[in-house]
Structure formats: C-alpha cells, structure tokens
N, C-alpha and C positions, 0 to 999 in steps of 0.2 A: 318525031320519033320518041317513043316513050319506053324506057327500060324499067322493069320492076323486078326486084329480087324475089318477091313472092310469086306463087303460082295462082293466086286468087286475087281478085280486086277487092277494094275496101268494103268492109262491113262495120257496123256498130258493134264492137266486141263486147262492151258491157251489157247491152241489151241481149246479145246472144248468150253470154255466159250466165246471166242471172235468170234467164228464161222469161223475160218480160214480154217476149214475142215468141209464138210457137215455132217460127221458122227464122232463118238467118235474116238479119236486118241489113240488107244490102243498101249502101248509101246511094248507089247509082239509081235505084228505084225510088228512094225517098227524095232525092234531089232532082231527079229527072235528067241526069246526065250519064251517058254511056261512053266511057273512055275509049272503048274499042271503035266507036263510031266517030268520035271527035278527032282522034289522032290518025295520022296517015299510017303509022306503023306502031304496033304495041308488041313488045317482047317480054313475056312473062317468064319468070325463073331465070332472069339474066341479072347477075349481081355485079355492080360496078366495083372495081378495085383500085383504079387510079385515074387521075385527071391531069391533063397538061394543056397549057395555053400556048398556042403557036402564034406566029405573026398575023395570020388571017383567020384564026378560028380556035376551036377547042376540041380536044380529043379525049374520049372516055374509053377506057379499056375494061373489058369484062373479065370475070374469073376464068372464062374459057379462052382468053387471049384474043378475043375479037375486039377490034378498035372501031369506034363510031365517031365520025367527024361531024361537027356542027358549027354554025356561026355563033350561036348562043347556047348556053346550058343553064337549065334551072335545076337546082338541087332541092329535092323534096324527099329525102331518104328517111325522114322521120326519126324515130328513136327506138331504143331497145330496153327491155326490162333488165334491171340490175339483179343479178343472182350470183352469189359467191360460187365459183366453179367447184369447190370441194363439197358443196351441199348436193346430196343425191336424193332422188325421189320427191322433189318439190316441183310444184307447178307455178307458172307465172301467167299473167293475163296480158298478152300483147299480140298474139297472132290468132287467126281464125281457128286453126287447129286447137290451140290452147283454150280458146273460148268454148268450143264445142266439147272438148274433154272435160272442162270444168263444169259445164252445164250437166253433163251426164253424171259426173261424180257427185254433184250436190244433190242429185235425186236419191242418193243412197241413204240419206238421213243418218249418217254415222257421226264420228268425232271429227271435227274440223279445227285446225289451227291456222290462224292467219298471222303471218309475221309482218308487222307494219300497220300502224293505225293512221294511214294517210287516206287520200280520197278513195282509191280502189279498194284498199283493205276494208274500210268501213262499209262500203257499198256491198261487197261480197259477203261480209260477215252478217249484215242485216238480213240479206236475202236467204242465206244459209240457215240462220236461226228461224226465220219465218217458215222455212220448208221442213223444220223438224230436227235439224242437226244440232248437236251440242257444240257450241263454238267458243273458242278461246282466241283472244287477240293479244299478241305479244308486241309491246312497243318499247324500244330502247330509250326513248325520250321521256320527259316528265308528264306529258299529256298528249292526246291525239292532235294531229295537225299542227304541232308546235313549230315545225319548219315553215309551213305554209302560212299560218295565221299568227304565230306567236303564242306564248303560254296563256295569256289572259283569255283570248278568244277560244283557243283550243280547249281550255279547261271547261268551258261551257258545254262542250259536247260529251263530257264524261258521263253524266247521268243517263244520256241517251242509250248507252251500251246496256246498262242494267235493265232499263225499260224495255229494250228489245230482246232481252234474254241472252245477252252476250257477256261473257266474262272477260273483262279488260285487265291486263297486267302491264302497268307502266314501269319505267326504269328496269326493264327486263331485257337483257342482252342475250342473244342466241349465239352460241359458239360453234354448234355443229348440227347438221340435219342428215339423217341417214334412213331412208326408206320408212318414213313415218315416225321415227324416233328423233325428238328435238332435245338437244342438250343446252341448258342455260349456263350463264356465266358462273353461277355458284356450284355447278355440278349436278343440279337437279335435272331430271329427264321427264319429258312428257311424250305421250304417244297419241297418234291420230290416224284416221283412215285417209285423210287428205291434208296436206300441208301446202298452203299458198304463200309464196314469197311476194310481198307487195311493199318492197322497200325503196321503190323509186324507178326512174327511167333516165337514160342518158341519150343525148343526140347521137345518131348513127353517122359519125363524122371521122372516125379513126382512119378511114381509107383516104381522107383528104390531106393527111399530115404531109407537110412539105410543099403542097401545091396551093392551098387556100388557108390563110391565117384563121386561127380559131380563138375564141374567147377562153377565159379560164375554165368555164363550165363546158367547153366543147362545142359551142354554137358558132355558126358563121354570122359575123356581124354584117348587117345590111342597112341601107337607108330606108326611108319611108316607102320607096318604090320597089324594094327587094334587091337593089344592086349591092354586090360585095365590092371590096376594094380591088379585086382581081377583074380586069376587063373581060367582058363577055360572060361572066359567071354571076348568076343570081341564086337566091335561096329563099325558101318559104316554108312555113309550117314549123314542126317541132325542131327542125334542124337550124332554124334562123333565130337570131336576136335582132329584132327590128327596131328602128328608130321611129317611134310613134310621135306624130306631130304635137300631141298634148302631154303624153305620159312618159316621154323619153324612151330609154332602152327597155324593151319588153321581150323577154325570152319566149320561145315557142311553147306550145302546150295548151294555150287557151282555145276554147271552143270557138270563140269569136274570130280568132286568127285564121282558123281553118275555113271559115265562111267568107271573110272579107279580104284577107291578105293576098290570096291568089288573084282576085279581081284587080287589086291595086297594082300588083306586079305586072299582070298582062297589060294594063293600061300604060304603065311606065315604059314597058318594052315597046309598045306601039307609039310612044311619043306623046301620050295624052297627059294633060295636067292633072295632078292629084287633087282631090277635094281638100278644102281648107280645114274642115272638121271631119273627124271620124268617130265611130262608136268607141266607147271605152273598152279595153280588154276585159273579158269576164269569163267566169266558169260557173257551172251549175252542177250540183251533185246531190243525190238522195242519200243522206247520211242517217241510217237506222230509223227510217220513217220520217225524217225531217228534211225539208228542202232548203239547202244552203247555197246561197249565191254570193259570189265575190266579184266586185267591180273595181276597176281602176287601180290606184296605188294606195297601199295601206300606210298609215303614219301612226305615231304614238299619241297625237292630239286627237281625242275621240269623244264623241257624243253618242249616247245610246238612247234609243227610243224603245220603251217597253221594259219588261223585267228580264234581265240577262239570265235568270235562273229558270224562266218559263216562257218559251216561245209562244207567240211571235215576238221577235225583237229585231231591231236594226241598229247596227253600230256604224256611225258616219265618221270618216277620217278626214281631218282638216289640216291645212298648211297655211298659216297666216290668215286663218278664217275662211279660206276657200275649200270647198269640197273637192277632195282628190280621189276618194274611194269609199267603199262600203262593204260590209258583210251583213247579209240579210238572212234571217232564219224564219221561214214560214210566214212571210209578209209579202205576198205578191204585189200589192199596191205600191209598196215601197220599192220593190224591184223595178217596176215600170217607171216610177218617178226618178229613181237614181239613174236609170238608163237614159232618160230624157235630159236630165240636168248635166250629165257628164258627156253627152254627145254634142254639146253646143260649140265646142272649140275653146271658148274662154270659160275657165272653171268658175262657178258661182260662189259668191260670198253668202254665208248662212248666218242667220240670227240664232245663236246657240240655244237660247231658251225656247224659241219656237221649234227649232229642229228636234229638241229633246222631248217634245210633247207629242205623243202618238195621236192625240186628237186633232193636231194641226197637220194639214196636208203638206208634204215636203216642199212642193212648189211654192207654197205660201211662206216658207221659212227663208226664201231667198231675199236678201237685202236689196 
C-alpha cells in the first residue's frame, strides 16, 4: 500500500521548470516503472500525520483520520523547500505545480530575482538569463555554494555568473519579500516580475516527532539497508541519513541515493545480503553553462588538476593519501574515472604529483 501526499506522481522538476523538455519529464516513463502497477494500492492526495508502532505492526494515520496498518513501513516522504512564512509572492521549486508555474513565468523575459546561490538557484538563474530575462542572484554568504563546497571551491563559480549574464550579489541578506518587492538588510529595495526562493530544503519529517528519532538536521538515521532504530520502520531518499559502507553517514538528497538506496532497502527487507562495495554518493548540476559533479566526501587536503580559474578542472580530496571525493568541472573523463575509483570499496591511494597532472589518466595515479 502506497500513500502519497501529492496528487501527481514523480516528475523531474528541474527539467520541467527550465524547459529542457517540451513536456513534463515523468520519471515513471524515463525509468520504466509505473507505481500504480507495482503497488497493490496507491492512494494519492493522502498525507500521513502520525505513526505508531504496536506489538505486531505499524499504524499510519492520515490527515483525514484514516488509519492504515502494516507489518513494515518505509518512510520516503522526501523534503520541502524552505521559505520564510512572512515572505509573500515568492515561488519555490519543489512540486510539479511550482515547476510548471516557473516554466511559464520564465517565458515572460522580465526581471527575475533568485534568492540563494545554491544548486537550484544557479540552475534556474542560468536558464532564465539564457531565455532573455534580466536576472539578479542574492546570496547571504561569501560565495555561491559555500555551504555545499566551501568558500575555496564556491569562489571558482563566481565568474560563471557574469559570463552567463547574471548579476551576482554576495553577502546580501534579504529581510522581506512582498509581491515582487525585495527588501535587503541595509534597507535597499529591489523589484522583479518573479522572485524565486532557493535557500534550501528540509526533510519532511516533522510529523514523525515523538515516534521516530530524528537527527539534528531532521533526518531519520538508518543503517546501510535502510533500517531505522525503530523496529519495522525503514527510511529512504531525502528523508534518510544512511550509513554508507565506505563514506559513513550520508544525508539524503544525492541523485545516486534515489537510484540505488531503494534497491538496497528492498533487498535488506527481503533478507538479501548487501553488496560489499557501493557507488559513491554523487550529484550533478548544470551551473550557468558548466557541468559540475561532486563525488564522495570532501576534505581540506586537495589536489587540483587543471586551472581552477578556467574549466575544465578537477579537485581531488584526500585523507591520509587516499581519495575520498572530488569536485569536477567540465571534465567528463575525470568524472568516469572518479566514479570507478570510488566504487571499489577500498579507497585508493594516489600519487599526488601524478594526480595533479591533467595529462596523466587518473587511474594511472593510483599507487
């Protein structure tokens, strides 16, 4: 039995919003799986509001007061976009309706303000500018992606904004938004036809308070197979913080987790043995005309291949000489090599000099 709070099944919201495809990019079509055929029962528009574990099962209660009983429950409630409740007239990108509205609005070629220079903010800003809109991006931090990549790596993306025709304003805090009028911390105001709030997302787990322990960031902590500490309760996707066999605790949100973690959970639920080695967690994003890929766990000990000021470049992250992660800009061969090296289970030791030389294949830098 599947309960889904939304009334539509999953689509690729970014592709829909930016108009990369002329129609909605339904993941059921792309992946070849139809939830309505796989599940015995599918209830759309049914939002779960509470969960309780009994002696012989689990009960989930909906907002309408209907209780569903099960032997096992898998939590895959995803996440929600962060938006200050006092801000009015702003859009977010987290539901199909929002994606379709954003796609329609971006076709107007007007003034666009994006609040937040993270993954989604930069993707939308680049597409909007390419469509003819005048785009400003407001970021409260020192550089784009500083929370995700740190200041050094995030600073490398700053020139990309000007190259794409986007005005970037860092160290710029927003105090209020009201129907296209954006007020900054110093009192200055900006106006736009469209204001996108892209300041992050949070796991949709508030309804679990008191029934399932949550991490400080609101995730459900699970083992490599998706088991939580509560018997009969499993979690996967954005809602879960999973114990990866190689990289330790990995919060949800990675594209790779959406592809591989459900398979691991299903296998564990059926009593199957988990594989000894798994792909490294990764994400891939088109940032203002550049392809940026992040793999594994980032550290401060780094080796960079290529010129950081001019892609393509690859920054390799090391721990005691072992490769733990990488950030790759416009270097598809390095993406493939890093994926292979980090998917072996045992992290490889690299020769620093060889790894730093773009003329040397990464696989040949392994000691």
